[in-house]
C-alpha positions as CSV (number, residue, x, y, z in Angstrom):
1,M,-36.5,-15.9,-1.5
2,S,-35.5,-14.2,-4.7
3,L,-32.1,-14.8,-6.2
4,R,-31.1,-11.1,-5.8
5,V,-32.2,-11.0,-2.2
6,A,-30.4,-14.3,-1.4
7,F,-27.1,-13.0,-2.8
8,A,-27.5,-9.7,-1.1
9,L,-28.0,-11.4,2.3
10,M,-24.9,-13.5,1.6
11,L,-22.9,-10.4,1.1
12,V,-24.0,-8.7,4.3
13,A,-27.0,-6.7,5.4
14,A,-26.3,-3.0,5.4
15,P,-28.2,-0.5,7.5
16,A,-30.4,2.0,5.8
17,A,-28.8,5.3,5.0
18,A,-29.4,8.0,7.5
19,Q,-29.5,10.6,4.7
20,Q,-29.8,10.9,1.0
21,A,-26.6,9.8,-0.8
22,P,-25.3,12.5,-3.2
23,V,-25.9,11.8,-6.9
24,V,-23.8,13.2,-9.8
25,A,-24.6,13.2,-13.5
26,L,-21.9,11.5,-15.6
27,W,-22.2,13.4,-18.8
28,P,-22.0,17.3,-18.6
29,N,-24.2,17.8,-21.7
30,G,-26.2,14.5,-21.4
31,A,-25.1,11.0,-22.5
32,P,-24.2,10.9,-26.2
33,G,-27.0,9.2,-28.2
34,S,-29.7,9.8,-25.7
35,E,-30.8,13.2,-26.9
36,A,-34.4,12.1,-27.9
37,R,-35.3,10.6,-24.5
38,R,-33.5,12.7,-21.9
39,T,-36.7,14.2,-20.6
40,E,-38.3,10.9,-19.8
41,A,-38.6,9.9,-16.2
42,E,-36.9,6.8,-14.9
43,T,-39.1,3.9,-13.9
44,V,-38.8,2.6,-10.3
45,K,-40.7,-0.6,-9.4
46,D,-40.0,-2.9,-6.4
47,S,-36.5,-1.3,-6.0
48,Y,-35.7,-2.1,-9.7
49,V,-34.8,0.8,-12.0
50,S,-35.4,1.0,-15.7
51,N,-35.8,3.6,-18.5
52,V,-32.4,5.1,-17.8
53,H,-31.4,7.9,-20.1
54,N,-29.3,10.1,-17.8
55,P,-26.5,8.0,-16.3
56,T,-25.5,8.9,-12.8
57,L,-23.2,7.9,-9.9
58,T,-24.6,7.6,-6.4
59,I,-21.8,8.2,-3.9
60,H,-21.4,6.4,-0.6
61,R,-18.4,7.3,1.6
62,P,-16.9,5.4,4.5
63,A,-16.3,6.9,7.9
64,P,-13.3,9.2,7.6
65,S,-11.6,7.4,10.5
66,H,-11.1,4.2,8.5
67,A,-11.3,5.2,4.8
68,N,-8.4,3.4,3.1
69,G,-8.2,5.3,-0.2
70,A,-9.7,2.6,-2.4
71,A,-12.8,3.1,-4.5
72,V,-15.2,0.7,-6.2
73,I,-17.7,1.5,-8.9
74,I,-20.6,-0.9,-8.7
75,A,-22.6,-1.9,-11.8
76,P,-25.9,-3.6,-10.8
77,G,-27.2,-6.5,-12.8
78,G,-30.7,-7.0,-14.3
79,G,-30.1,-8.5,-17.8
80,H,-29.8,-5.1,-19.3
81,R,-33.6,-4.8,-19.0
82,M,-33.5,-3.2,-15.5
83,L,-31.1,-2.4,-12.7
84,V,-31.4,-4.4,-9.4
85,W,-30.7,-1.1,-7.6
86,I,-30.9,-2.1,-4.0
87,N,-29.6,-5.6,-3.6
88,E,-26.9,-5.3,-6.2
89,G,-26.1,-1.6,-5.8
90,E,-27.0,0.1,-2.6
91,V,-26.5,-2.9,-0.2
92,P,-23.0,-3.9,-1.4
93,A,-22.0,-0.2,-1.6
94,K,-22.8,0.4,2.0
95,A,-21.3,-2.8,3.1
96,L,-18.0,-2.0,1.4
97,N,-18.1,1.3,3.2
98,R,-17.7,-0.7,6.4
99,Y,-14.3,-1.8,5.2
100,G,-13.1,1.7,4.3
101,V,-13.9,1.6,0.6
102,T,-15.6,4.6,-1.1
103,T,-18.3,3.3,-3.4
104,F,-20.1,4.7,-6.5
105,V,-23.3,3.0,-7.7
106,L,-23.7,3.4,-11.5
107,K,-26.9,3.9,-13.4
108,Y,-26.1,2.9,-16.9
109,R,-28.2,2.8,-20.1
110,L,-30.0,-0.4,-20.7
111,A,-29.8,-2.0,-24.1
112,R,-32.7,-4.5,-23.6
113,D,-35.2,-2.3,-21.9
114,V,-38.5,-1.9,-23.7
115,G,-38.1,0.3,-26.7
116,S,-34.4,0.8,-26.1
117,S,-32.1,1.8,-29.0
118,Y,-29.0,1.6,-26.8
119,D,-26.1,-0.9,-27.4
120,I,-24.2,-2.7,-24.7
121,E,-20.7,-2.2,-26.1
122,R,-21.4,1.3,-27.4
123,D,-23.6,3.0,-24.7
124,A,-23.5,0.9,-21.5
125,A,-19.7,0.4,-21.8
126,A,-19.3,4.1,-22.5
127,D,-21.2,4.9,-19.3
128,L,-18.9,2.6,-17.2
129,R,-15.8,4.0,-18.8
130,R,-17.0,7.5,-18.1
131,A,-17.6,6.5,-14.5
132,V,-14.1,5.3,-14.1
133,R,-12.7,8.5,-15.6
134,W,-15.0,10.7,-13.5
135,V,-13.9,9.0,-10.2
136,R,-10.3,9.1,-11.2
137,A,-10.5,12.8,-12.2
138,H,-12.2,13.6,-8.8
139,A,-10.1,11.3,-6.7
140,S,-8.6,14.1,-4.6
141,D,-12.1,15.3,-3.7
142,Y,-13.0,12.0,-2.1
143,A,-9.5,11.1,-0.6
144,I,-9.2,8.3,-3.2
145,D,-6.0,6.9,-4.5
146,P,-6.3,7.3,-8.3
147,A,-4.4,4.0,-8.7
148,R,-6.9,2.0,-6.7
149,I,-10.1,2.4,-8.5
150,G,-11.9,-0.8,-9.2
151,V,-15.2,-1.9,-10.8
152,M,-17.6,-4.5,-9.4
153,G,-20.4,-6.0,-11.5
154,F,-23.3,-8.3,-10.7
155,S,-24.6,-10.6,-13.5
156,A,-25.2,-8.3,-16.5
157,G,-23.2,-5.7,-14.6
158,G,-20.4,-8.3,-14.3
159,E,-20.3,-8.9,-18.1
160,L,-20.2,-5.1,-18.5
161,V,-17.3,-4.8,-16.1
162,S,-15.4,-7.6,-18.0
163,L,-16.2,-6.0,-21.3
164,V,-14.7,-2.7,-20.2
165,A,-11.7,-4.1,-18.1
166,D,-10.6,-6.6,-20.7
167,N,-10.9,-4.5,-23.9
168,P,-9.1,-1.3,-24.8
169,A,-11.2,1.9,-24.7
170,P,-12.2,3.0,-28.2
171,A,-10.7,6.2,-29.6
172,Q,-12.9,9.3,-29.0
173,T,-13.0,13.0,-29.1
174,P,-12.9,14.2,-25.5
175,T,-16.0,16.1,-24.4
176,D,-14.2,17.6,-21.4
177,S,-11.1,17.2,-19.1
178,V,-12.6,14.0,-17.5
179,D,-12.4,12.2,-20.9
180,R,-8.6,12.8,-20.9
181,V,-8.2,10.6,-17.8
182,S,-7.6,6.8,-18.1
183,A,-10.7,4.6,-18.2
184,R,-8.8,1.5,-17.2
185,P,-9.9,0.2,-13.8
186,D,-7.2,-1.0,-11.4
187,F,-9.0,-4.2,-10.5
188,Q,-12.3,-5.9,-11.2
189,V,-14.8,-8.0,-9.1
190,L,-17.0,-10.1,-11.3
191,V,-20.1,-11.5,-9.5
192,Y,-21.7,-14.4,-11.5
193,P,-20.9,-12.4,-14.7
194,G,-23.1,-12.8,-17.8
195,P,-22.3,-14.2,-21.2
196,L,-21.0,-10.9,-22.8
197,G,-18.1,-11.0,-20.4
198,T,-16.3,-13.7,-22.4
199,P,-14.9,-11.9,-25.5
200,A,-11.7,-10.0,-24.6
201,K,-9.1,-8.4,-26.8
202,A,-6.6,-7.2,-24.2
203,V,-6.8,-10.0,-21.6
204,V,-3.1,-10.2,-21.0
205,N,-3.1,-6.5,-19.9
206,A,-6.4,-6.7,-18.0
207,P,-6.4,-5.6,-14.4
208,P,-6.5,-8.3,-11.6
209,A,-9.9,-9.8,-10.9
210,F,-11.8,-11.6,-8.2
211,L,-14.3,-13.9,-9.8
212,V,-17.5,-15.2,-8.1
213,A,-19.0,-18.0,-10.2
214,G,-22.1,-20.2,-9.9
215,S,-22.2,-23.6,-11.4
216,L,-26.0,-23.9,-10.7
217,D,-26.8,-20.5,-12.1
218,Q,-28.5,-21.1,-15.5
219,C,-28.1,-17.6,-16.8
220,C,-24.4,-17.2,-16.1
221,A,-22.7,-20.5,-15.4
222,T,-21.2,-21.2,-18.8
223,S,-19.8,-17.7,-19.3
224,A,-18.4,-17.6,-15.7
225,M,-16.7,-21.0,-16.2
226,T,-15.3,-19.9,-19.6
227,L,-13.9,-16.8,-18.0
228,Y,-12.6,-18.8,-15.1
229,S,-10.9,-21.5,-17.1
230,A,-9.4,-19.1,-19.7
231,A,-8.0,-16.7,-17.1
232,P,-4.8,-18.5,-16.2
233,R,-4.0,-19.0,-19.9
234,G,-4.5,-15.3,-20.7
235,G,-2.7,-14.1,-17.6
236,R,-5.8,-12.2,-16.6
237,F,-5.4,-13.0,-13.0
238,G,-1.7,-12.2,-12.9
239,G,-0.7,-15.9,-12.9
240,V,-2.0,-19.4,-12.6
241,A,-4.7,-19.9,-10.0
242,S,-3.5,-21.0,-6.6
243,V,-7.0,-21.6,-5.1
244,R,-10.2,-22.6,-6.7
245,G,-13.5,-23.0,-5.0
246,H,-17.2,-23.7,-5.3
247,R,-20.1,-24.2,-2.9
248,S,-23.8,-24.7,-3.7
249,C,-26.1,-22.3,-1.9
250,V,-29.3,-23.5,-0.2
251,Q,-32.4,-21.5,-1.4
252,S,-30.6,-19.9,-4.3
253,R,-29.4,-21.1,-7.7
254,H,-26.5,-18.7,-7.5
255,A,-23.6,-20.7,-6.2
256,V,-20.5,-19.1,-4.9
257,G,-17.0,-19.8,-5.9
258,A,-13.8,-17.9,-6.2
259,H,-10.5,-17.6,-8.1
260,L,-7.6,-16.3,-6.0
261,D,-4.3,-15.6,-7.7
262,P,-1.1,-15.8,-5.5
263,A,-1.0,-12.0,-4.9
264,L,-4.6,-12.0,-3.7
265,A,-4.0,-14.9,-1.5
266,R,-1.1,-13.0,0.1
267,S,-3.1,-9.8,0.2
268,T,-5.9,-11.3,2.2
269,G,-3.5,-12.1,5.0
270,G,-4.1,-15.9,5.1
271,L,-7.8,-15.7,4.2
272,A,-7.4,-18.4,1.6
273,R,-5.6,-20.7,4.0
274,R,-8.5,-20.1,6.5
275,W,-11.1,-21.1,3.8
276,R,-9.3,-24.1,2.5
277,L,-11.2,-27.4,2.7
278,A,-10.9,-30.9,1.3
279,H,-12.3,-31.5,-2.2
280,S,-16.1,-31.9,-2.3
281,A,-18.2,-34.2,-4.4
282,R,-20.9,-31.5,-4.6
283,I,-19.4,-29.9,-7.6
284,G,-21.9,-30.0,-10.5
285,K,-21.0,-31.1,-14.0
286,D,-21.3,-27.5,-15.2
287,A,-18.3,-26.6,-13.0
288,S,-15.9,-29.0,-14.5
289,S,-13.2,-26.3,-14.6
290,F,-13.3,-26.4,-10.8
291,S,-12.8,-30.1,-10.5
292,K,-9.1,-30.0,-9.8
293,G,-9.3,-27.1,-7.4
294,T,-9.1,-26.8,-3.7
295,L,-12.4,-25.8,-2.2
296,M,-13.4,-23.0,0.1
297,E,-16.5,-22.4,2.2
298,F,-17.6,-18.8,2.4
299,G,-19.3,-17.3,5.4
300,R,-21.8,-14.5,4.9
301,R,-19.2,-11.8,5.2
302,D,-16.2,-13.5,3.7
303,L,-16.9,-12.7,0.1
304,L,-17.2,-9.0,0.8
305,V,-14.2,-9.0,3.1
306,A,-12.1,-10.5,0.2
307,A,-13.4,-8.0,-2.3
308,A,-12.8,-5.1,0.1
309,T,-9.2,-6.5,0.8
310,L,-8.6,-6.6,-3.0
311,A,-9.8,-3.0,-3.2
312,A,-7.6,-2.0,-0.3
313,T,-4.4,-3.6,-1.6
314,S,-5.0,-3.6,-5.3
315,S,-2.4,-1.1,-6.4
316,G,0.6,-3.5,-6.2
317,M,-1.4,-6.2,-7.9
318,A,-2.7,-4.0,-10.6
319,R,0.8,-3.0,-11.5
320,A,2.5,-6.3,-11.3
321,A,2.0,-10.0,-11.9
322,P,2.4,-11.8,-8.5
323,D,5.8,-13.3,-9.4
324,R,7.2,-9.9,-10.6
325,K,9.5,-8.1,-8.2
326,L,8.0,-4.7,-7.0
327,G,9.7,-1.7,-8.6
328,Y,11.6,1.0,-6.6
329,A,12.3,4.5,-7.9
330,I,15.4,5.8,-6.2
331,V,15.1,9.5,-5.5
332,G,18.5,11.1,-5.1
333,L,21.8,9.7,-6.5
334,G,24.1,10.8,-3.8
335,Y,26.5,8.5,-2.0
336,Y,23.9,6.6,0.0
337,G,21.4,6.0,-2.8
338,L,24.0,5.3,-5.5
339,Q,26.8,3.5,-3.6
340,T,24.8,1.8,-0.8
341,I,21.3,1.1,-1.9
342,M,21.5,0.5,-5.6
343,P,24.0,-2.4,-5.5
344,Q,21.7,-4.2,-3.0
345,F,18.9,-5.0,-5.4
346,V,20.9,-8.0,-6.7
347,N,20.4,-9.5,-3.2
348,C,16.6,-8.9,-3.2
349,E,13.9,-11.5,-3.8
350,H,10.9,-9.2,-4.1
351,S,12.4,-5.9,-5.2
352,R,14.1,-4.3,-8.2
353,V,15.1,-0.8,-9.3
354,T,12.9,0.5,-12.1
355,A,13.3,4.3,-12.0
356,L,15.7,7.1,-11.1
357,V,15.2,10.6,-9.9
358,S,18.2,13.0,-10.1
359,G,19.1,16.5,-11.0
360,D,22.2,15.2,-12.8
361,R,21.2,13.9,-16.2
362,T,24.6,12.5,-17.0
363,K,24.9,10.6,-13.8
364,A,21.3,9.3,-14.2
365,L,21.9,8.0,-17.7
366,A,25.1,6.2,-16.6
367,T,23.4,4.7,-13.6
368,A,20.4,3.7,-15.7
369,A,22.6,1.9,-18.2
370,K,24.4,0.1,-15.4
371,Y,21.2,-1.2,-13.7
372,G,19.0,-1.7,-16.8
373,V,16.6,1.2,-16.1
374,P,15.0,2.5,-19.3
375,E,15.7,6.1,-20.2
376,R,11.9,6.8,-20.1
377,S,12.0,6.0,-16.4
378,I,14.5,8.8,-15.5
379,Y,13.0,11.8,-13.9
380,T,14.2,15.2,-12.7
381,Y,12.9,16.8,-9.5
382,A,10.8,19.2,-11.6
383,D,8.9,16.5,-13.4
384,F,8.9,14.0,-10.5
385,D,5.1,13.9,-10.4
386,R,5.0,12.2,-13.8
387,I,6.0,9.1,-11.9
388,R,2.3,8.4,-11.3
389,D,2.0,7.3,-14.9
390,N,4.8,4.7,-14.6
391,P,3.3,1.3,-13.9
392,D,6.7,-0.2,-13.2
393,V,7.2,1.9,-10.1
394,D,5.5,0.6,-7.0
395,I,7.7,2.2,-4.3
396,V,9.6,5.5,-4.1
397,Y,12.8,5.4,-2.0
398,V,13.6,9.0,-0.8
399,C,17.4,9.2,-0.4
400,L,17.5,13.0,-0.2
401,P,18.8,15.6,2.4
402,N,16.6,15.6,5.5
403,S,14.7,18.8,4.7
404,M,13.4,17.3,1.4
405,H,12.0,14.1,2.9
406,A,8.6,15.4,3.7
407,E,8.1,17.1,0.2
408,Y,9.0,14.0,-1.8
409,T,7.2,11.6,0.5
410,I,4.0,13.6,0.1
411,R,4.4,14.0,-3.6
412,A,5.1,10.2,-4.0
413,A,1.9,9.4,-2.0
414,K,-0.1,11.7,-4.1
415,A,1.3,10.0,-7.2
416,G,-0.1,6.7,-5.9
417,K,3.2,5.2,-4.8
418,H,4.3,3.5,-1.5
419,V,7.2,5.2,0.2
420,M,10.5,4.2,1.8
421,C,12.1,7.3,3.4
422,E,15.6,7.5,4.8
423,K,16.2,8.4,8.4
424,P,15.6,10.8,10.1
425,M,12.1,10.8,8.8
426,A,12.0,14.6,8.6
427,I,13.2,17.7,10.4
428,S,10.1,18.3,12.6
429,V,7.2,16.5,14.2
430,D,4.8,18.6,12.0
431,E,6.5,17.3,8.8
432,C,6.4,13.7,10.1
433,E,2.7,14.0,10.8
434,A,2.0,15.5,7.4
435,M,3.9,12.6,5.7
436,I,1.8,10.0,7.6
437,R,-1.4,11.8,6.8
438,A,-0.6,12.0,3.1
439,C,0.2,8.3,2.9
440,K,-2.9,7.3,4.8
441,T,-5.1,9.5,2.6
442,A,-3.6,7.8,-0.5
443,G,-3.8,4.4,1.1
444,K,-0.1,3.8,0.7
445,K,2.6,2.2,3.0
446,L,5.2,4.4,4.6
447,M,8.4,2.9,5.9
448,I,11.5,4.5,7.4
449,G,14.9,3.2,6.5
450,Y,15.9,1.8,9.9
451,R,18.1,-0.9,8.5
452,C,19.3,-2.2,11.9
453,H,15.9,-3.8,12.4
454,F,17.1,-6.3,9.6
455,E,20.7,-6.7,10.8
456,P,21.4,-10.1,12.4
457,F,23.5,-8.9,15.4
458,N,21.0,-6.2,16.3
459,L,18.1,-8.6,15.9
460,E,19.8,-11.2,18.1
461,A,20.6,-8.5,20.7
462,M,16.9,-7.5,20.7
463,R,15.9,-11.1,21.1
464,L,18.2,-11.7,24.0
465,A,17.2,-8.5,25.8
466,K,13.5,-9.3,25.4
467,S,14.1,-12.9,26.6
468,G,15.6,-11.8,29.9
469,A,19.1,-13.2,29.1
470,A,20.6,-10.2,30.9
471,G,18.0,-10.1,33.6
472,K,16.0,-7.0,34.4
473,I,17.4,-4.1,32.3
474,R,19.0,-1.4,34.3
475,Y,21.1,0.6,32.0
476,V,21.8,1.1,28.2
477,R,24.8,2.9,26.8
478,S,24.5,3.9,23.1
479,E,27.1,6.1,21.4
480,H,27.4,6.8,17.7
481,G,29.7,9.2,15.8
482,F,32.3,9.8,13.1
483,V,34.6,12.6,12.1
484,Q,33.0,15.0,9.6
485,G,35.8,16.4,7.5
486,D,34.4,18.7,4.8
487,P,32.6,21.8,6.1
488,N,30.7,22.1,2.8
489,K,28.8,18.9,3.1
490,W,25.0,19.2,3.2
491,R,24.8,17.5,6.6
492,L,26.6,20.5,8.1
493,K,24.1,23.0,6.6
494,R,21.1,23.5,8.9
495,A,18.7,24.3,6.1
496,L,19.3,20.9,4.5
497,S,20.0,18.7,7.6
498,G,17.8,20.2,10.3
499,G,20.6,19.7,12.8
500,G,24.0,18.2,13.3
501,S,25.1,14.9,14.7
502,L,21.8,14.2,16.5
503,M,19.9,14.3,13.2
504,D,22.4,11.8,11.7
505,M,24.2,9.5,14.1
506,G,22.0,10.3,17.0
507,I,19.1,8.4,15.5
508,Y,21.1,5.2,15.8
509,S,21.8,5.9,19.5
510,L,18.1,6.8,20.1
511,Q,16.8,3.8,18.2
512,A,19.1,1.4,20.0
513,A,18.1,2.7,23.4
514,R,14.4,2.2,22.5
515,Y,14.7,-1.3,20.9
516,M,17.1,-2.7,23.5
517,T,14.9,-1.7,26.4
518,G,11.6,-2.4,24.6
519,E,10.2,0.7,26.3
520,E,9.3,4.3,25.4
521,P,11.1,7.0,27.4
522,I,9.2,9.3,29.8
523,A,11.8,12.0,30.2
524,V,15.0,13.3,28.7
525,T,17.9,15.5,30.0
526,A,20.5,16.7,27.4
527,R,23.5,18.9,27.0
528,E,25.6,20.0,24.0
529,S,29.3,20.4,23.5
530,T,30.3,22.3,20.2
531,D,33.3,24.4,19.3
532,R,31.6,27.1,17.2
533,R,35.1,28.3,16.0
534,D,35.4,25.1,14.0
535,P,34.1,25.9,10.4
536,R,32.3,22.5,10.4
537,F,30.0,23.5,13.2
538,R,29.0,27.1,12.5
539,E,25.4,26.0,11.8
540,V,25.0,22.6,13.5
541,E,26.0,20.9,16.7
542,D,28.9,18.6,17.1
543,M,28.3,16.5,20.2
544,I,25.1,16.0,22.2
545,E,24.8,13.8,25.3
546,W,21.4,12.9,26.7
547,T,19.9,10.6,29.3
548,L,16.6,8.9,28.8
549,E,14.4,7.7,31.7
550,F,12.1,4.7,31.2
551,P,8.9,3.6,33.0
552,S,10.6,0.5,34.4
553,G,13.3,2.6,36.1
554,A,15.9,1.8,33.5
555,I,18.2,4.6,32.3
556,A,19.8,5.1,28.8
557,G,22.9,7.2,28.4
558,C,23.3,8.3,24.7
559,Q,25.7,10.3,22.6
560,S,26.1,11.5,19.1
561,M,29.1,13.3,17.7
562,Y,30.8,14.6,14.5
563,S,34.3,14.9,15.9
564,A,35.2,11.4,17.0
565,N,34.6,7.8,15.8
566,Q,32.3,5.7,18.0
567,N,29.9,2.9,17.3
568,H,28.8,1.1,20.5
569,V,25.8,-0.3,22.3
570,L,25.9,-1.8,25.8
571,L,23.0,-3.2,27.7
572,M,23.4,-4.1,31.4
573,G,20.9,-6.1,33.5
574,D,20.9,-7.5,37.0
575,K,22.1,-10.9,35.6
576,G,24.5,-9.9,32.8
577,R,25.2,-7.8,29.8
578,I,24.8,-7.7,26.0
579,E,27.3,-5.6,24.0
580,L,27.8,-4.7,20.4
581,E,30.9,-2.9,19.1
582,P,30.8,-1.9,16.3
583,A,27.1,-2.1,16.6
584,T,25.4,-0.5,13.6
585,R,27.9,-0.5,10.7
586,Y,26.9,-1.6,7.2
587,D,29.0,-4.8,7.9
588,G,31.5,-6.1,10.4
589,N,29.4,-5.7,13.5
590,K,30.5,-7.8,16.6
591,M,28.7,-8.9,19.7
592,W,29.4,-10.4,23.1
593,T,27.5,-11.5,26.2
594,G,28.7,-12.0,29.7
595,R,28.2,-11.4,33.4
596,D,30.5,-8.4,33.8
597,G,32.6,-8.5,30.6
598,R,33.0,-10.0,27.1
599,E,33.0,-13.6,28.2
600,N,31.0,-15.0,25.2
601,A,31.6,-13.9,21.6
602,I,28.5,-14.3,19.4
603,T,30.0,-15.0,16.0
604,S,27.1,-16.5,14.2
605,P,23.7,-15.0,15.1
606,P,20.6,-16.3,13.4
607,P,20.4,-14.8,9.9
608,G,18.3,-11.8,9.2
609,P,15.4,-11.8,6.8
610,G,17.6,-11.0,3.8
611,K,21.0,-11.7,2.4
612,T,22.0,-8.3,3.8
613,Q,20.3,-5.9,6.1
614,F,19.7,-3.6,3.1
615,A,18.0,-6.4,1.1
616,G,16.0,-7.4,4.1
617,Q,14.8,-3.8,4.5
618,L,13.9,-3.4,0.8
619,D,12.1,-6.7,0.6
620,H,10.2,-6.1,3.8
621,L,8.3,-3.1,2.4
622,A,7.6,-5.1,-0.8
623,E,6.2,-8.0,1.3
624,C,4.1,-5.7,3.4
625,I,2.5,-4.3,0.3
626,L,1.8,-7.8,-1.0
627,D,0.6,-9.1,2.3
628,G,-1.4,-6.0,3.3
629,R,0.4,-5.4,6.6
630,E,2.2,-2.5,8.2
631,P,6.0,-2.3,8.1
632,I,7.7,-3.0,11.5
633,V,9.4,0.5,11.1
634,S,6.4,2.5,9.9
635,G,6.0,6.3,9.7
636,E,4.7,6.2,13.3
637,E,8.1,4.8,14.4
638,G,9.9,7.7,12.7
639,L,7.5,10.1,14.3
640,R,8.2,8.7,17.8
641,D,11.9,9.3,17.3
642,M,11.3,12.9,16.0
643,R,9.3,13.7,19.1
644,I,12.2,12.7,21.3
645,V,14.7,14.5,19.1
646,E,12.7,17.7,19.5
647,A,12.7,17.2,23.2
648,I,16.5,16.7,23.3
649,Y,17.0,19.9,21.5
650,R,14.5,21.6,23.8
651,S,16.4,20.3,26.9
652,V,19.6,21.7,25.5
653,R,18.1,25.1,24.9
654,E,16.3,25.4,28.2
655,G,18.8,23.5,30.4
656,R,16.3,21.3,32.1
657,T,14.7,17.8,32.0
658,V,11.8,17.6,29.5
659,K,9.0,15.2,30.2
660,L,7.8,13.1,27.3
């Protein structure tokens, strides 16, 4: 069995393509320096390609249903004499498609082909840099996140990848608009990289890497080990290695090992822990840099799963060392963003504020000075889209009037950022669906600011209700409101708020009914009480009362109001009750349990996930990004609430029960 075939089988066998994959030429007027030989035909022999003078990208797309927005450009090996086109190009490309990654197989010019006048650093590297630029420039055409474009190279292709990723792009005169786009990949996967991958001039700023090294591989062992051992010192993997591994392969001199930095270990969702084994005596003397590491055995699919996971979650890693807190941009410096959210970052373990978006330059400058945000990271609403170029911003927190949530969530996703959006998610179901769609297309997380899911008393109430402490749940009462005083506030303007108390305090009542019962309602009946003579309520409702019916037979009676102060949640079961009053304030919440009253005060519930509910919320999204998991209050959760909100309004208008 040949080495290339053996490694391809180790990756995963991919089915033959049902149709010809599209191919695009990289250079609009031909590759510079190849003028004399452009008319020569390529040589194809036994699936190997040589005599390349017209560099191309062959495009393989995943099924739309599970495309994750990540892209990988594959550089096949072959010693720069040929390209191992099938086993180190087409096969891994199609296999990565299975994990939702869009792939582009690169035909680059070969410096050691017979009669070649090409140079590796000048011509082959130019082809790979042009490939990165081309994919990034056409990202929207392929539903790719322009901040999650990686390069994967085998053997000679690996040294080419390292050469491009670890060294700055040379200055050049742009030939077209593509050349004005960044050629820096967001991550790199080096598969037994060759010797030219060692020299690096910008290793500290290099993108994160997943390294596959073979101690028994005569061609590439020394260079791979040099890269491996030098990586932690140069910061090339974003920090010191947490896991090292090696395993000899039967029937192949290519051995398999890996370097996983802490961020990658987190992003693979425990993959490293699943692989971890005791130290093995099988390590060869050429792999001395592995000798102090923890070993991992790889199954046939594991390597590609790890590479695909790196691709799928790379954006946070590409922008930050693993120990660095993820950066939030706060969009909107109104009361909530400025007075409530901003002071909470001091309580966060994984989050920090790194940018501000405001229409008030004076306020933004004062806030930036207070929180250490550089002036270059202050944006207006007009130039908000420039945030895509700020590597310190990982997450955009939308703290704007309700009618602006969809626009800025979608713009943030298109800029390659994850999104935290305040409640309510938007002002319509259609907007919610558009927000979810935009974030999924970009491969970004979307979380809704449901802070009560991180508040200790509410968490304990949920736990007790789920455990059956009150018996079978029969009834929930959930009431939230406060007195709106100023008729000029944006929350009382329908164009900005989308509605009155229901779109504000009603979300708390609705959420509590759902998370206390643990069920989704099947019907709603609602009625409204609003004095339209009151200048506060000329455009929006004051009080809405609604009843939710649940599949178990439980009933929830809910209210929201803008003319009285109320903050109360009561669950009643056939064995007792759970009560919170106040239930959902920023602090000072109280809780009781009992059979028919407040017999037992709960004064010290188990702590929440953060020092405060706000810090827990902020850090939760950061952790989800690092771990590659969905937030517990994702966009889908916000969409579920908005569907019920629309049904409540419909019930009021039509005076009837609305089925859900």
